[in-house]
CHARMM internal coordinates of N, CA and C (Angstrom, degrees):
IC EDIT
DIST 1 N 1 CA 1.4475
DIST 1 CA 1 C 1.5189
ANGL 1 N 1 CA 1 C 107.95
DIST 1 C 2 N 1.3094
ANGL 1 CA 1 C 2 N 116.13
DIHE 1 N 1 CA 1 C 2 N 131.97
DIST 2 N 2 CA 1.4567
ANGL 1 C 2 N 2 CA 122.58
DIHE 1 CA 1 C 2 N 2 CA 176.60
DIST 2 CA 2 C 1.5158
ANGL 2 N 2 CA 2 C 108.04
DIHE 1 C 2 N 2 CA 2 C -118.58
DIST 2 C 3 N 1.3176
ANGL 2 CA 2 C 3 N 117.65
DIHE 2 N 2 CA 2 C 3 N 126.77
DIST 3 N 3 CA 1.4583
ANGL 2 C 3 N 3 CA 122.65
DIHE 2 CA 2 C 3 N 3 CA 177.49
DIST 3 CA 3 C 1.5127
ANGL 3 N 3 CA 3 C 108.42
DIHE 2 C 3 N 3 CA 3 C -110.97
DIST 3 C 4 N 1.3415
ANGL 3 CA 3 C 4 N 116.23
DIHE 3 N 3 CA 3 C 4 N 125.86
DIST 4 N 4 CA 1.4641
ANGL 3 C 4 N 4 CA 121.44
DIHE 3 CA 3 C 4 N 4 CA 179.61
DIST 4 CA 4 C 1.5146
ANGL 4 N 4 CA 4 C 109.50
DIHE 3 C 4 N 4 CA 4 C -130.83
DIST 4 C 5 N 1.3331
ANGL 4 CA 4 C 5 N 115.29
DIHE 4 N 4 CA 4 C 5 N 150.24
DIST 5 N 5 CA 1.4581
ANGL 4 C 5 N 5 CA 120.34
DIHE 4 CA 4 C 5 N 5 CA 173.52
DIST 5 CA 5 C 1.5155
ANGL 5 N 5 CA 5 C 108.88
DIHE 4 C 5 N 5 CA 5 C -159.49
DIST 5 C 6 N 1.2978
ANGL 5 CA 5 C 6 N 115.59
DIHE 5 N 5 CA 5 C 6 N 159.99
DIST 6 N 6 CA 1.4458
ANGL 5 C 6 N 6 CA 122.41
DIHE 5 CA 5 C 6 N 6 CA 173.58
DIST 6 CA 6 C 1.5226
ANGL 6 N 6 CA 6 C 106.71
DIHE 5 C 6 N 6 CA 6 C -124.50
DIST 6 C 7 N 1.3095
ANGL 6 CA 6 C 7 N 117.44
DIHE 6 N 6 CA 6 C 7 N 125.82
DIST 7 N 7 CA 1.4586
ANGL 6 C 7 N 7 CA 121.21
DIHE 6 CA 6 C 7 N 7 CA -175.29
DIST 7 CA 7 C 1.5266
ANGL 7 N 7 CA 7 C 113.04
DIHE 6 C 7 N 7 CA 7 C -61.72
DIST 7 C 8 N 1.3247
ANGL 7 CA 7 C 8 N 117.60
DIHE 7 N 7 CA 7 C 8 N -20.07
DIST 8 N 8 CA 1.4660
ANGL 7 C 8 N 8 CA 121.42
DIHE 7 CA 7 C 8 N 8 CA 178.34
DIST 8 CA 8 C 1.5249
ANGL 8 N 8 CA 8 C 112.44
DIHE 7 C 8 N 8 CA 8 C -94.96
DIST 8 C 9 N 1.3326
ANGL 8 CA 8 C 9 N 116.40
DIHE 8 N 8 CA 8 C 9 N 3.02
DIST 9 N 9 CA 1.4740
ANGL 8 C 9 N 9 CA 122.20
DIHE 8 CA 8 C 9 N 9 CA -177.90
DIST 9 CA 9 C 1.5184
ANGL 9 N 9 CA 9 C 112.29
DIHE 8 C 9 N 9 CA 9 C 56.41
DIST 9 C 10 N 1.3163
ANGL 9 CA 9 C 10 N 116.33
DIHE 9 N 9 CA 9 C 10 N 35.58
DIST 10 N 10 CA 1.4627
ANGL 9 C 10 N 10 CA 122.26
DIHE 9 CA 9 C 10 N 10 CA 176.93
DIST 10 CA 10 C 1.5257
ANGL 10 N 10 CA 10 C 107.05
DIHE 9 C 10 N 10 CA 10 C -100.46
DIST 10 C 11 N 1.3231
ANGL 10 CA 10 C 11 N 116.11
DIHE 10 N 10 CA 10 C 11 N 100.66
DIST 11 N 11 CA 1.4632
ANGL 10 C 11 N 11 CA 120.16
DIHE 10 CA 10 C 11 N 11 CA -173.72
DIST 11 CA 11 C 1.5255
ANGL 11 N 11 CA 11 C 112.92
DIHE 10 C 11 N 11 CA 11 C -62.80
DIST 11 C 12 N 1.3222
ANGL 11 CA 11 C 12 N 117.78
DIHE 11 N 11 CA 11 C 12 N -19.32
DIST 12 N 12 CA 1.4740
ANGL 11 C 12 N 12 CA 119.54
DIHE 11 CA 11 C 12 N 12 CA 176.99
DIST 12 CA 12 C 1.5220
ANGL 12 N 12 CA 12 C 110.13
DIHE 11 C 12 N 12 CA 12 C -61.23
DIST 12 C 13 N 1.3163
ANGL 12 CA 12 C 13 N 117.55
DIHE 12 N 12 CA 12 C 13 N -28.19
DIST 13 N 13 CA 1.4603
ANGL 12 C 13 N 13 CA 121.38
DIHE 12 CA 12 C 13 N 13 CA -178.14
DIST 13 CA 13 C 1.5225
ANGL 13 N 13 CA 13 C 113.48
DIHE 12 C 13 N 13 CA 13 C -77.17
DIST 13 C 14 N 1.3240
ANGL 13 CA 13 C 14 N 118.41
DIHE 13 N 13 CA 13 C 14 N -13.36
DIST 14 N 14 CA 1.4732
ANGL 13 C 14 N 14 CA 120.03
DIHE 13 CA 13 C 14 N 14 CA -179.68
DIST 14 CA 14 C 1.5200
ANGL 14 N 14 CA 14 C 113.01
DIHE 13 C 14 N 14 CA 14 C -116.87
DIST 14 C 15 N 1.3309
ANGL 14 CA 14 C 15 N 117.47
DIHE 14 N 14 CA 14 C 15 N -2.88
DIST 15 N 15 CA 1.4674
ANGL 14 C 15 N 15 CA 120.38
DIHE 14 CA 14 C 15 N 15 CA -177.07
DIST 15 CA 15 C 1.5295
ANGL 15 N 15 CA 15 C 112.42
DIHE 14 C 15 N 15 CA 15 C -54.48
DIST 15 C 16 N 1.3193
ANGL 15 CA 15 C 16 N 117.54
DIHE 15 N 15 CA 15 C 16 N -47.38
DIST 16 N 16 CA 1.4635
ANGL 15 C 16 N 16 CA 119.23
DIHE 15 CA 15 C 16 N 16 CA -176.57
DIST 16 CA 16 C 1.5327
ANGL 16 N 16 CA 16 C 111.09
DIHE 15 C 16 N 16 CA 16 C -66.08
DIST 16 C 17 N 1.3193
ANGL 16 CA 16 C 17 N 117.52
DIHE 16 N 16 CA 16 C 17 N -35.99
DIST 17 N 17 CA 1.4644
ANGL 16 C 17 N 17 CA 120.32
DIHE 16 CA 16 C 17 N 17 CA 178.36
DIST 17 CA 17 C 1.5220
ANGL 17 N 17 CA 17 C 111.06
DIHE 16 C 17 N 17 CA 17 C -67.05
DIST 17 C 18 N 1.3206
ANGL 17 CA 17 C 18 N 116.93
DIHE 17 N 17 CA 17 C 18 N -42.16
DIST 18 N 18 CA 1.4659
ANGL 17 C 18 N 18 CA 120.91
DIHE 17 CA 17 C 18 N 18 CA 178.63
DIST 18 CA 18 C 1.5219
ANGL 18 N 18 CA 18 C 110.20
DIHE 17 C 18 N 18 CA 18 C -63.41
DIST 18 C 19 N 1.3205
ANGL 18 CA 18 C 19 N 117.19
DIHE 18 N 18 CA 18 C 19 N -47.51
DIST 19 N 19 CA 1.4708
ANGL 18 C 19 N 19 CA 120.14
DIHE 18 CA 18 C 19 N 19 CA 179.81
DIST 19 CA 19 C 1.5279
ANGL 19 N 19 CA 19 C 111.50
DIHE 18 C 19 N 19 CA 19 C -62.54
DIST 19 C 20 N 1.3277
ANGL 19 CA 19 C 20 N 116.95
DIHE 19 N 19 CA 19 C 20 N -44.58
DIST 20 N 20 CA 1.4659
ANGL 19 C 20 N 20 CA 120.38
DIHE 19 CA 19 C 20 N 20 CA -179.56
DIST 20 CA 20 C 1.5242
ANGL 20 N 20 CA 20 C 111.27
DIHE 19 C 20 N 20 CA 20 C -62.58
DIST 20 C 21 N 1.3202
ANGL 20 CA 20 C 21 N 116.21
DIHE 20 N 20 CA 20 C 21 N -41.74
DIST 21 N 21 CA 1.4586
ANGL 20 C 21 N 21 CA 119.83
DIHE 20 CA 20 C 21 N 21 CA 177.30
DIST 21 CA 21 C 1.5157
ANGL 21 N 21 CA 21 C 112.25
DIHE 20 C 21 N 21 CA 21 C -61.03
DIST 21 C 22 N 1.3268
ANGL 21 CA 21 C 22 N 116.55
DIHE 21 N 21 CA 21 C 22 N -44.63
DIST 22 N 22 CA 1.4659
ANGL 21 C 22 N 22 CA 120.16
DIHE 21 CA 21 C 22 N 22 CA 178.51
DIST 22 CA 22 C 1.5226
ANGL 22 N 22 CA 22 C 110.91
DIHE 21 C 22 N 22 CA 22 C -64.39
DIST 22 C 23 N 1.3245
ANGL 22 CA 22 C 23 N 116.90
DIHE 22 N 22 CA 22 C 23 N -42.80
DIST 23 N 23 CA 1.4688
ANGL 22 C 23 N 23 CA 120.27
DIHE 22 CA 22 C 23 N 23 CA 179.53
DIST 23 CA 23 C 1.5270
ANGL 23 N 23 CA 23 C 111.44
DIHE 22 C 23 N 23 CA 23 C -62.51
DIST 23 C 24 N 1.3210
ANGL 23 CA 23 C 24 N 117.29
DIHE 23 N 23 CA 23 C 24 N -29.35
DIST 24 N 24 CA 1.4661
ANGL 23 C 24 N 24 CA 121.56
DIHE 23 CA 23 C 24 N 24 CA 178.60
DIST 24 CA 24 C 1.5282
ANGL 24 N 24 CA 24 C 112.06
DIHE 23 C 24 N 24 CA 24 C -85.04
DIST 24 C 25 N 1.3385
ANGL 24 CA 24 C 25 N 116.37
DIHE 24 N 24 CA 24 C 25 N 2.09
DIST 25 N 25 CA 1.4580
ANGL 24 C 25 N 25 CA 120.38
DIHE 24 CA 24 C 25 N 25 CA 178.04
DIST 25 CA 25 C 1.5174
ANGL 25 N 25 CA 25 C 114.04
DIHE 24 C 25 N 25 CA 25 C 82.99
DIST 25 C 26 N 1.3066
ANGL 25 CA 25 C 26 N 116.92
DIHE 25 N 25 CA 25 C 26 N 15.00
DIST 26 N 26 CA 1.4643
ANGL 25 C 26 N 26 CA 120.88
DIHE 25 CA 25 C 26 N 26 CA -178.61
DIST 26 CA 26 C 1.5200
ANGL 26 N 26 CA 26 C 111.19
DIHE 25 C 26 N 26 CA 26 C -89.46
DIST 26 C 27 N 1.3120
ANGL 26 CA 26 C 27 N 115.73
DIHE 26 N 26 CA 26 C 27 N 153.22
DIST 27 N 27 CA 1.4566
ANGL 26 C 27 N 27 CA 121.10
DIHE 26 CA 26 C 27 N 27 CA 168.14
DIST 27 CA 27 C 1.5202
ANGL 27 N 27 CA 27 C 106.34
DIHE 26 C 27 N 27 CA 27 C -83.69
DIST 27 C 28 N 1.3243
ANGL 27 CA 27 C 28 N 116.59
DIHE 27 N 27 CA 27 C 28 N 135.61
DIST 28 N 28 CA 1.4587
ANGL 27 C 28 N 28 CA 120.59
DIHE 27 CA 27 C 28 N 28 CA -175.54
DIST 28 CA 28 C 1.5219
ANGL 28 N 28 CA 28 C 109.76
DIHE 27 C 28 N 28 CA 28 C -114.82
DIST 28 C 29 N 1.3101
ANGL 28 CA 28 C 29 N 115.10
DIHE 28 N 28 CA 28 C 29 N 129.54
DIST 29 N 29 CA 1.4509
ANGL 28 C 29 N 29 CA 122.45
DIHE 28 CA 28 C 29 N 29 CA 176.76
DIST 29 CA 29 C 1.5360
ANGL 29 N 29 CA 29 C 106.51
DIHE 28 C 29 N 29 CA 29 C -109.91
DIST 29 C 30 N 1.3258
ANGL 29 CA 29 C 30 N 116.73
DIHE 29 N 29 CA 29 C 30 N 103.65
DIST 30 N 30 CA 1.4614
ANGL 29 C 30 N 30 CA 120.95
DIHE 29 CA 29 C 30 N 30 CA 179.13
DIST 30 CA 30 C 1.5315
ANGL 30 N 30 CA 30 C 108.06
DIHE 29 C 30 N 30 CA 30 C -96.54
DIST 30 C 31 N 1.3218
ANGL 30 CA 30 C 31 N 115.26
DIHE 30 N 30 CA 30 C 31 N 129.39
DIST 31 N 31 CA 1.4594
ANGL 30 C 31 N 31 CA 120.22
DIHE 30 CA 30 C 31 N 31 CA -174.48
DIST 31 CA 31 C 1.5286
ANGL 31 N 31 CA 31 C 111.05
DIHE 30 C 31 N 31 CA 31 C -116.71
DIST 31 C 32 N 1.3318
ANGL 31 CA 31 C 32 N 114.94
DIHE 31 N 31 CA 31 C 32 N 157.14
DIST 32 N 32 CA 1.4561
ANGL 31 C 32 N 32 CA 121.71
DIHE 31 CA 31 C 32 N 32 CA 173.88
DIST 32 CA 32 C 1.5177
ANGL 32 N 32 CA 32 C 108.79
DIHE 31 C 32 N 32 CA 32 C -119.09
DIST 32 C 33 N 1.3156
ANGL 32 CA 32 C 33 N 114.68
DIHE 32 N 32 CA 32 C 33 N 150.43
DIST 33 N 33 CA 1.4529
ANGL 32 C 33 N 33 CA 120.94
DIHE 32 CA 32 C 33 N 33 CA 173.84
DIST 33 CA 33 C 1.5194
ANGL 33 N 33 CA 33 C 107.66
DIHE 32 C 33 N 33 CA 33 C -86.31
DIST 33 C 34 N 1.3296
ANGL 33 CA 33 C 34 N 117.03
DIHE 33 N 33 CA 33 C 34 N 130.59
DIST 34 N 34 CA 1.4555
ANGL 33 C 34 N 34 CA 121.80
DIHE 33 CA 33 C 34 N 34 CA -176.52
DIST 34 CA 34 C 1.5219
ANGL 34 N 34 CA 34 C 110.26
DIHE 33 C 34 N 34 CA 34 C -111.10
DIST 34 C 35 N 1.3141
ANGL 34 CA 34 C 35 N 115.27
DIHE 34 N 34 CA 34 C 35 N 135.62
DIST 35 N 35 CA 1.4531
ANGL 34 C 35 N 35 CA 120.67
DIHE 34 CA 34 C 35 N 35 CA 175.38
DIST 35 CA 35 C 1.5252
ANGL 35 N 35 CA 35 C 108.86
DIHE 34 C 35 N 35 CA 35 C -150.63
DIST 35 C 36 N 1.2857
ANGL 35 CA 35 C 36 N 116.35
DIHE 35 N 35 CA 35 C 36 N 164.81
DIST 36 N 36 CA 1.4592
ANGL 35 C 36 N 36 CA 121.78
DIHE 35 CA 35 C 36 N 36 CA 176.25
DIST 36 CA 36 C 1.5240
ANGL 36 N 36 CA 36 C 109.16
DIHE 35 C 36 N 36 CA 36 C -108.34
DIST 36 C 37 N 1.3094
ANGL 36 CA 36 C 37 N 115.87
DIHE 36 N 36 CA 36 C 37 N 126.80
DIST 37 N 37 CA 1.4577
ANGL 36 C 37 N 37 CA 121.76
DIHE 36 CA 36 C 37 N 37 CA 175.51
DIST 37 CA 37 C 1.5223
ANGL 37 N 37 CA 37 C 107.59
DIHE 36 C 37 N 37 CA 37 C -166.50
DIST 37 C 38 N 1.3163
ANGL 37 CA 37 C 38 N 117.95
DIHE 37 N 37 CA 37 C 38 N 169.17
DIST 38 N 38 CA 1.4589
ANGL 37 C 38 N 38 CA 119.95
DIHE 37 CA 37 C 38 N 38 CA 177.46
DIST 38 CA 38 C 1.5370
ANGL 38 N 38 CA 38 C 112.92
DIHE 37 C 38 N 38 CA 38 C -61.18
DIST 38 C 39 N 1.3112
ANGL 38 CA 38 C 39 N 117.53
DIHE 38 N 38 CA 38 C 39 N -26.65
DIST 39 N 39 CA 1.4688
ANGL 38 C 39 N 39 CA 121.94
DIHE 38 CA 38 C 39 N 39 CA -179.64
DIST 39 CA 39 C 1.5227
ANGL 39 N 39 CA 39 C 111.97
DIHE 38 C 39 N 39 CA 39 C -82.39
DIST 39 C 40 N 1.3116
ANGL 39 CA 39 C 40 N 117.29
DIHE 39 N 39 CA 39 C 40 N -33.17
DIST 40 N 40 CA 1.4611
ANGL 39 C 40 N 40 CA 122.43
DIHE 39 CA 39 C 40 N 40 CA -174.10
DIST 40 CA 40 C 1.5301
ANGL 40 N 40 CA 40 C 110.59
DIHE 39 C 40 N 40 CA 40 C -89.92
DIST 40 C 41 N 1.3179
ANGL 40 CA 40 C 41 N 114.81
DIHE 40 N 40 CA 40 C 41 N 75.98
DIST 41 N 41 CA 1.4651
ANGL 40 C 41 N 41 CA 122.73
DIHE 40 CA 40 C 41 N 41 CA -177.94
DIST 41 CA 41 C 1.5305
ANGL 41 N 41 CA 41 C 109.86
DIHE 40 C 41 N 41 CA 41 C -91.60
DIST 41 C 42 N 1.3187
ANGL 41 CA 41 C 42 N 115.48
DIHE 41 N 41 CA 41 C 42 N 173.38
DIST 42 N 42 CA 1.4657
ANGL 41 C 42 N 42 CA 119.41
DIHE 41 CA 41 C 42 N 42 CA 174.16
DIST 42 CA 42 C 1.5245
ANGL 42 N 42 CA 42 C 110.27
DIHE 41 C 42 N 42 CA 42 C -57.50
DIST 42 C 43 N 1.3267
ANGL 42 CA 42 C 43 N 117.53
DIHE 42 N 42 CA 42 C 43 N -42.17
DIST 43 N 43 CA 1.4703
ANGL 42 C 43 N 43 CA 121.64
DIHE 42 CA 42 C 43 N 43 CA 179.87
DIST 43 CA 43 C 1.5306
ANGL 43 N 43 CA 43 C 111.39
DIHE 42 C 43 N 43 CA 43 C -60.94
DIST 43 C 44 N 1.3250
ANGL 43 CA 43 C 44 N 117.28
DIHE 43 N 43 CA 43 C 44 N -37.83
DIST 44 N 44 CA 1.4638
ANGL 43 C 44 N 44 CA 122.32
DIHE 43 CA 43 C 44 N 44 CA 177.82
DIST 44 CA 44 C 1.5232
ANGL 44 N 44 CA 44 C 110.00
DIHE 43 C 44 N 44 CA 44 C -57.97
DIST 44 C 45 N 1.3430
ANGL 44 CA 44 C 45 N 116.67
DIHE 44 N 44 CA 44 C 45 N -48.04
DIST 45 N 45 CA 1.4551
ANGL 44 C 45 N 45 CA 120.49
DIHE 44 CA 44 C 45 N 45 CA -177.42
DIST 45 CA 45 C 1.5232
ANGL 45 N 45 CA 45 C 112.39
DIHE 44 C 45 N 45 CA 45 C -73.37
DIST 45 C 46 N 1.3194
ANGL 45 CA 45 C 46 N 118.24
DIHE 45 N 45 CA 45 C 46 N -34.41
DIST 46 N 46 CA 1.4641
ANGL 45 C 46 N 46 CA 120.88
DIHE 45 CA 45 C 46 N 46 CA 176.93
DIST 46 CA 46 C 1.5252
ANGL 46 N 46 CA 46 C 109.41
DIHE 45 C 46 N 46 CA 46 C -62.12
DIST 46 C 47 N 1.3269
ANGL 46 CA 46 C 47 N 117.20
DIHE 46 N 46 CA 46 C 47 N -44.60
DIST 47 N 47 CA 1.4665
ANGL 46 C 47 N 47 CA 121.03
DIHE 46 CA 46 C 47 N 47 CA 179.90
DIST 47 CA 47 C 1.5187
ANGL 47 N 47 CA 47 C 111.14
DIHE 46 C 47 N 47 CA 47 C -61.21
DIST 47 C 48 N 1.3108
ANGL 47 CA 47 C 48 N 117.61
DIHE 47 N 47 CA 47 C 48 N -41.44
DIST 48 N 48 CA 1.4587
ANGL 47 C 48 N 48 CA 121.04
DIHE 47 CA 47 C 48 N 48 CA -177.23
DIST 48 CA 48 C 1.5159
ANGL 48 N 48 CA 48 C 113.24
DIHE 47 C 48 N 48 CA 48 C -80.12
DIST 48 C 49 N 1.3060
ANGL 48 CA 48 C 49 N 118.50
DIHE 48 N 48 CA 48 C 49 N -15.41
DIST 49 N 49 CA 1.4604
ANGL 48 C 49 N 49 CA 121.35
DIHE 48 CA 48 C 49 N 49 CA -179.99
DIST 49 CA 49 C 1.5270
ANGL 49 N 49 CA 49 C 112.66
DIHE 48 C 49 N 49 CA 49 C -86.15
DIST 49 C 50 N 1.3190
ANGL 49 CA 49 C 50 N 117.08
DIHE 49 N 49 CA 49 C 50 N -2.35
DIST 50 N 50 CA 1.4665
ANGL 49 C 50 N 50 CA 120.50
DIHE 49 CA 49 C 50 N 50 CA 179.00
DIST 50 CA 50 C 1.5310
ANGL 50 N 50 CA 50 C 108.70
DIHE 49 C 50 N 50 CA 50 C -61.25
DIST 50 C 51 N 1.3210
ANGL 50 CA 50 C 51 N 117.40
DIHE 50 N 50 CA 50 C 51 N 142.76
DIST 51 N 51 CA 1.4754
ANGL 50 C 51 N 51 CA 120.75
DIHE 50 CA 50 C 51 N 51 CA -179.91
DIST 51 CA 51 C 1.5223
ANGL 51 N 51 CA 51 C 112.14
DIHE 50 C 51 N 51 CA 51 C -57.77
DIST 51 C 52 N 1.3127
ANGL 51 CA 51 C 52 N 115.05
DIHE 51 N 51 CA 51 C 52 N 145.41
DIST 52 N 52 CA 1.4593
ANGL 51 C 52 N 52 CA 120.99
DIHE 51 CA 51 C 52 N 52 CA 177.54
DIST 52 CA 52 C 1.5089
ANGL 52 N 52 CA 52 C 109.00
DIHE 51 C 52 N 52 CA 52 C -77.84
END
COOR INIT
IC SEED 1 N 1 CA 1 C
IC BUILD
């Protein structure tokens, strides 16, 4: 199992780790950092939760 995350929720920063983990036959757990603020809306998280 490989767990990856980017504290800025920028999936571009974890793409290579996710791909490498899959290529190595690993299960990958990609995580997001969650917070409450005017910027961090439901739409913000839906957009970032899209598959890589």
